[in-house]
C-alpha atoms as one frame of an Amber mdcrd trajectory, in Angstrom:
protein
  58.140 -92.893 164.487  59.947 -91.195 161.385  59.826 -94.006 159.326  55.900
 -94.544 159.792  55.570 -90.737 159.072  57.557 -90.737 155.711  55.592 -93.891
 154.827  52.481 -92.737 155.703  53.333 -88.840 153.647  54.414 -91.420 150.463
  51.000 -92.840 150.573  49.038 -90.065 150.644  50.591 -88.301 148.048  49.990
 -91.285 145.704  46.340 -91.701 146.122  45.067 -92.779 142.675  43.595 -89.719
 141.088  45.206 -86.969 143.239  46.337 -84.042 141.578  50.657 -83.979 141.493
  52.122 -80.926 142.829  55.872 -79.866 141.847  58.535 -80.684 144.459  59.712
 -76.968 144.334  58.862 -74.879 147.898  57.001 -71.613 147.150  57.802 -68.376
 149.418  55.043 -66.644 150.907  56.589 -63.317 148.817  56.631 -64.955 145.505
  54.289 -64.599 142.470  53.444 -67.313 139.742  52.587 -66.101 136.027  50.631
 -68.939 134.260  50.306 -68.407 130.315  48.284 -70.461 127.861  50.149 -71.732
 125.245  49.329 -70.682 121.438  48.834 -73.971 119.778  46.508 -75.669 121.840
  44.354 -71.905 122.064  43.969 -72.265 118.374  42.929 -75.559 118.469  39.908
 -74.560 120.375  38.672 -72.880 117.077  38.786 -76.051 115.103  36.050 -77.648
 117.637  33.293 -74.887 116.275  34.804 -75.391 112.654  34.135 -79.552 112.646
  30.930 -79.239 114.372  29.660 -76.523 112.547  28.338 -78.807 109.712  26.323
 -80.657 111.849  24.562 -78.062 113.633  23.913 -76.448 110.208  22.212 -79.629
 109.518  20.108 -79.670 112.702  19.046 -75.963 112.233  17.722 -76.007 108.535
  16.589 -80.040 108.712  16.590 -81.706 112.004  13.434 -81.463 114.918  12.594
 -78.266 116.588  14.166 -80.046 119.963  17.501 -80.376 118.221  17.567 -77.421
 116.869  17.330 -75.836 120.719  20.225 -78.228 121.652  22.411 -77.015 118.700
  22.164 -73.307 119.803  22.695 -74.015 123.470  25.872 -76.186 122.338  26.669
 -72.960 120.250  26.204 -70.499 122.988  28.399 -72.885 125.356  31.241 -73.260
 122.444  31.273 -69.511 122.171  31.787 -68.867 125.737  34.365 -71.427 126.691
  36.351 -70.541 123.213  36.256 -66.855 123.894  37.130 -67.184 127.319  40.283
 -69.523 126.345  41.289 -67.150 123.401  41.210 -63.984 124.975  43.114 -65.126
 128.027  46.746 -63.922 128.470  47.937 -65.109 131.413  46.599 -65.940 134.892
  49.362 -64.165 138.178  48.758 -65.705 141.311  49.983 -63.454 144.255  50.200
 -63.224 147.670  46.779 -61.458 148.318  44.882 -61.923 144.893  44.918 -63.975
 141.709  44.641 -62.112 138.724  43.438 -63.107 135.114  44.608 -60.783 132.401
  42.868 -61.140 128.768  42.493 -58.968 126.143  38.910 -57.221 127.446  40.632
 -56.618 130.813  41.657 -58.029 133.945  39.518 -60.118 136.179  40.828 -60.464
 140.044  39.787 -62.554 143.295  40.882 -62.506 146.364  42.163 -65.312 148.303
  41.494 -64.953 151.938  38.737 -67.260 151.497  39.504 -68.985 148.060  37.914
 -72.826 147.063  39.934 -74.669 144.905  38.411 -77.562 142.722  39.910 -79.853
 140.061  37.647 -81.658 137.475  37.861 -84.558 136.120  40.033 -82.800 133.061
  42.185 -81.343 135.756  41.063 -78.075 135.230  41.632 -75.373 138.176  38.235
 -73.725 139.344  39.157 -71.029 141.885  36.311 -69.543 143.610  36.000 -66.776
 146.324  34.156 -68.002 149.192  31.593 -70.596 147.800  31.539 -72.107 144.477
  28.318 -70.828 143.665  29.844 -67.270 142.934  30.321 -68.103 139.666  30.751
 -64.260 138.897  34.073 -64.281 140.926  35.736 -67.223 139.832  38.970 -68.315
 137.542  39.135 -71.450 135.886  42.190 -72.787 134.506  42.183 -75.023 131.225
  44.539 -77.778 131.740  44.881 -78.544 128.101  46.056 -75.114 127.620  48.895
 -74.996 130.546  52.010 -77.544 130.468  52.500 -79.999 133.050  54.779 -77.606
 135.103  52.577 -74.966 135.201  50.196 -77.090 136.218  52.489 -78.789 139.255
  53.473 -75.093 139.884  49.971 -73.909 140.553  49.121 -76.375 142.915  52.324
 -76.276 144.892  51.769 -72.570 144.943  48.058 -72.878 146.090  49.552 -74.750
 148.708  52.615 -73.112 150.069  51.538 -69.766 149.573  47.483 -69.555 149.798
  47.914 -72.918 152.149  44.982 -74.428 150.248  44.342 -77.814 152.307  42.719
 -80.561 150.332  39.959 -82.476 152.027  40.041 -84.786 149.490  41.558 -85.756
 146.090  39.663 -82.794 144.314  38.539 -80.281 146.503  40.746 -77.716 148.529
  40.399 -74.286 150.160  42.010 -72.136 152.550  40.957 -70.783 156.192  37.818
 -68.613 155.957  38.130 -65.129 156.920  34.510 -64.383 155.307  31.583 -62.688
 157.471  29.493 -65.254 157.940  26.581 -63.328 157.686  27.505 -61.880 154.194
  27.798 -65.556 152.833  24.758 -66.860 154.646  22.750 -63.867 152.824  24.711
 -64.740 149.343  23.763 -68.496 149.469  20.442 -67.507 149.668  20.677 -64.470
 147.277  22.293 -66.752 144.704  19.951 -69.917 145.556  16.700 -67.907 144.624
  18.881 -66.412 141.730  19.309 -69.517 140.153  15.757 -71.012 140.937  14.926
 -68.211 138.087  16.913 -69.909 135.634  14.118 -72.585 135.501  11.839 -70.120
 133.543  14.678 -70.613 130.563  13.955 -74.389 130.729  10.445 -73.642 130.768
  10.007 -71.508 128.126  12.146 -73.615 125.594   9.648 -76.917 126.615   6.872
 -74.252 125.808   8.139 -73.574 122.299   8.644 -77.473 121.741   5.501 -78.723
 123.187   3.664 -75.089 120.625   5.466 -77.017 117.971   4.510 -80.091 118.414
   1.081 -79.364 117.972   0.878 -78.430 114.357   2.898 -80.510 111.506   4.124
 -77.334 110.553   4.122 -74.625 112.826   4.293 -70.912 111.064   3.056 -68.781
 113.737  -0.322 -67.868 115.456  -1.023 -64.329 114.577   0.915 -64.197 111.101
  -1.752 -61.227 109.571   0.027 -59.178 112.236   2.337 -57.038 111.044   6.007
 -58.948 112.563   8.394 -55.774 112.162   6.393 -52.980 114.629   5.912 -55.490
 117.233   9.538 -57.129 117.031  11.010 -53.688 117.558   8.762 -53.108 120.626
  10.187 -56.553 121.867  13.703 -55.323 121.331  13.159 -51.851 122.549  11.969
 -53.603 126.150  14.794 -55.828 125.960  17.168 -52.537 125.790  15.151 -51.410
 128.585  15.673 -54.475 130.228  19.906 -53.655 129.640  19.332 -50.239 131.338
  17.382 -51.801 134.542  19.740 -54.283 134.687  23.112 -52.105 134.811  20.981
 -49.745 137.419  20.392 -53.011 139.850  23.647 -54.941 139.324  25.692 -51.662
 140.169  27.740 -51.727 143.026  27.009 -48.003 143.854  23.396 -49.026 143.649
  23.553 -51.483 146.228  25.994 -50.066 148.692  24.259 -46.480 148.546  23.000
 -46.871 151.838  26.239 -48.577 153.126  26.782 -47.688 156.857  23.649 -46.283
 157.181  20.826 -48.471 157.234  21.229 -51.900 159.571  23.057 -54.528 157.788
  20.463 -57.027 157.658  18.270 -54.358 155.968  21.170 -53.572 153.113  21.982
 -57.237 152.365  18.261 -57.834 151.932  18.060 -54.460 149.822  20.792 -56.442
 147.684  18.869 -59.563 147.535  15.843 -57.643 146.119  18.221 -55.941 143.628
  19.747 -59.323 142.511  16.092 -60.620 142.176  15.305 -57.787 139.970  17.463
 -58.225 137.739  16.865 -62.001 137.163  13.414 -61.160 136.431  13.945 -59.190
 133.835  16.546 -61.774 132.330  13.308 -63.832 132.591  10.659 -61.202 131.083
  13.274 -61.347 128.525  13.188 -64.670 127.561   9.249 -64.709 127.804   9.561
 -61.856 124.689  11.186 -64.050 122.461   8.746 -66.777 123.222   5.561 -64.403
 122.692   6.894 -63.310 119.301   8.130 -66.933 118.852   4.298 -68.190 119.196
   2.861 -64.941 117.120   5.205 -65.189 114.257   6.681 -68.552 113.997  10.308
 -67.046 113.357  12.936 -69.537 115.608  15.011 -66.814 115.315  13.108 -64.501
 117.403  13.333 -67.064 120.289  16.853 -68.023 119.867  18.388 -64.618 119.754
  15.706 -63.130 122.508  16.925 -66.378 124.827  20.608 -65.813 124.153  20.312
 -62.203 124.999  18.212 -63.087 128.179  21.109 -65.342 129.396  23.823 -62.643
 128.816  21.695 -60.410 130.874  21.244 -63.379 133.754  24.510 -63.898 133.968
  25.739 -60.380 134.312  23.081 -59.572 136.977  24.336 -62.673 139.209  25.135
 -61.878 142.545  28.703 -61.280 143.540  30.007 -62.320 147.199  32.362 -59.378
 147.579  29.396 -57.316 146.966  27.958 -58.781 149.928  31.079 -58.423 152.000
  31.177 -55.033 151.325  27.143 -54.078 152.151  28.161 -56.566 155.735  31.404
 -54.299 156.297  29.432 -51.183 155.561  31.995 -50.163 152.961  30.899 -48.435
 149.897  32.599 -50.508 147.375  34.730 -53.581 147.652  38.855 -52.747 147.479
  40.350 -53.383 143.930  44.007 -53.442 143.842  43.036 -53.064 139.626  42.426
 -49.564 138.275  38.823 -49.338 137.132  39.846 -48.621 133.809  41.419 -51.898
 133.924  38.906 -54.593 135.194  36.961 -56.603 132.970  33.724 -54.913 132.049
  30.436 -56.379 131.613  31.040 -56.976 127.836  27.854 -59.812 127.691  25.413
 -56.716 128.107  27.040 -54.820 125.623  27.151 -57.933 123.376  23.712 -58.677
 123.911  22.559 -55.017 122.668  24.727 -55.878 119.486  22.633 -59.100 118.724
  19.619 -57.180 119.465  20.519 -54.249 116.530  21.557 -57.065 114.375  17.856
 -58.931 114.962  15.910 -55.051 113.753  17.976 -54.801 110.645  17.554 -58.397
 109.351  13.845 -57.932 110.285  13.705 -54.368 108.676  10.680 -54.301 106.569
   9.824 -57.893 107.148   6.354 -59.521 105.940   4.800 -63.083 105.836   4.059
 -64.412 102.282   2.334 -67.517 100.953   5.053 -69.599  99.968   4.802 -72.301
  96.787   7.249 -75.510  95.984   7.226 -74.040  92.903   6.341 -70.861  90.507
   3.499 -72.693  88.878   1.855 -73.305  91.678   1.926 -69.808  92.887   1.011
 -68.181  89.500  -1.935 -70.451  89.289  -3.477 -68.974  92.532  -2.108 -65.283
  92.176  -0.872 -64.682  88.831   2.219 -64.239  87.169   2.656 -60.508  88.651
   2.573 -61.632  92.039   4.976 -64.479  92.216   8.643 -63.825  92.985  11.853
 -66.219  93.783  12.300 -66.387  97.660  15.388 -63.918  98.409  18.682 -66.179
  98.921  17.809 -69.474  97.180  19.314 -68.376  94.431  19.022 -71.864  92.135
  21.156 -73.301  95.198  18.144 -75.317  96.908  16.243 -74.022  99.985  15.183
 -74.958 103.915  11.738 -76.962 101.840  13.456 -79.695  99.689  16.134 -78.889
  97.432  14.381 -76.331  94.970  13.794 -73.125  94.507  11.071 -71.318  95.828
   8.501 -68.868  95.384   6.156 -66.309  97.549   2.687 -65.077  96.828   1.130
 -61.982  97.966   1.476 -61.260 101.994  -0.413 -63.568 104.059  -3.821 -62.771
 104.906  -4.946 -60.971 101.373  -7.299 -62.629  99.998  -7.001 -66.129 102.201
  -8.827 -68.620 100.259  -7.325 -68.250  96.560  -3.510 -69.959  97.997  -4.894
 -73.123  97.430  -1.526 -74.862  96.806   0.643 -72.892  99.246   3.074 -75.059
 101.147   3.449 -72.856 104.104   4.626 -69.115 105.144   7.869 -67.303 104.073
   8.926 -64.189 106.020  10.150 -61.774 103.573  12.421 -58.722 104.045  12.364
 -55.114 102.348  15.535 -54.091 103.735  17.706 -55.817 101.707  18.879 -58.805
 103.809  17.199 -61.741 102.435  14.186 -63.915 103.794  14.156 -65.044 107.440
  12.020 -67.704 106.499  14.898 -70.399 106.701  14.609 -69.446 110.479  10.649
 -70.763 111.060  10.185 -73.521 112.657   7.583 -75.182 110.342  10.546 -77.351
 108.433  11.779 -78.896 111.918   8.855 -79.782 114.073
């Protein structure tokens, strides 16, 4: 029987594709610290540099749908690269898992730990559910040594008692409140359903551009700058609304007073409000794009809206605290050390950048050469498009010129090839971001 048991154990460990753990036996009180290696971290900087010329090609001369895909890829690369570069170490302790970075500390409890090992052997650790994206820690396999990877698997099994249900999925014994988990999954499901609006807005933009050979916007005679500033103001207001509704103190304000289901339903409603604000911000970018044809509006507002969406995403620990009648989730880290919601601050920076770049922006008739512009408007009304300076532009490789503001004396612009946006604020033309050259 002993021989049969040993053969059975060896066969289980030798299953193809099953991650291998270290031979060391970890004790209950021990801790394990994993540090990312320097040179693999630096290689994460090479990928964007290599892909940047390709992204630039699609952004300038590609079809509009490729431009959107490039922006999505750039945001994904930025998030992964930032996670790799800013992470200093990951510490596994008997009661918590910590990820320490340059911006702060992230922690997740281990009393209901879910483990996934993907095809690249990255370790994905979630609290309570793999849908709990905001309380998860990912360990990138290519950034750690073979010994650290094997030690991590051994520690998770010996100390946290993670048992594998198949080759790549493991979990600890669940101690999470069933009511809290069910209500959280319901809230997270409805929240993720709202993400479909991002895809819908992108499809609307692609369809709108596809209706015209050169899409320049549907309301170019309107003053773009004041309308854009109003959109930015609404997006900034959304920042404070999300901070208000997603704050644990707001969600837990009635803890211990209202019935459990009432508290959980209120938290569900607050999460829905956060998702709605993010969708509205994305919608503002779509409206600005349709009005003025400037793809920069669409891209930046969509990126900001996605940051808003991520930071408002529900957290299981909040639902657990509400179900238990606590005022806030327990944490072993000082509040000043916890990882802040940097995405929201980054969003404000992007909004401010857009406001500065578009300062005094107006739409003007665009000409392929100076002679065509002069034939329509005379020599005094024609100027070189800022930023081209003889190096070629987005419309064919030569310097272009622009005439008077769009809508002034229309009917004389017989030789114009399109419309460009010119900023009087000293930051050059935003015409290169128009969808007219990509549709």
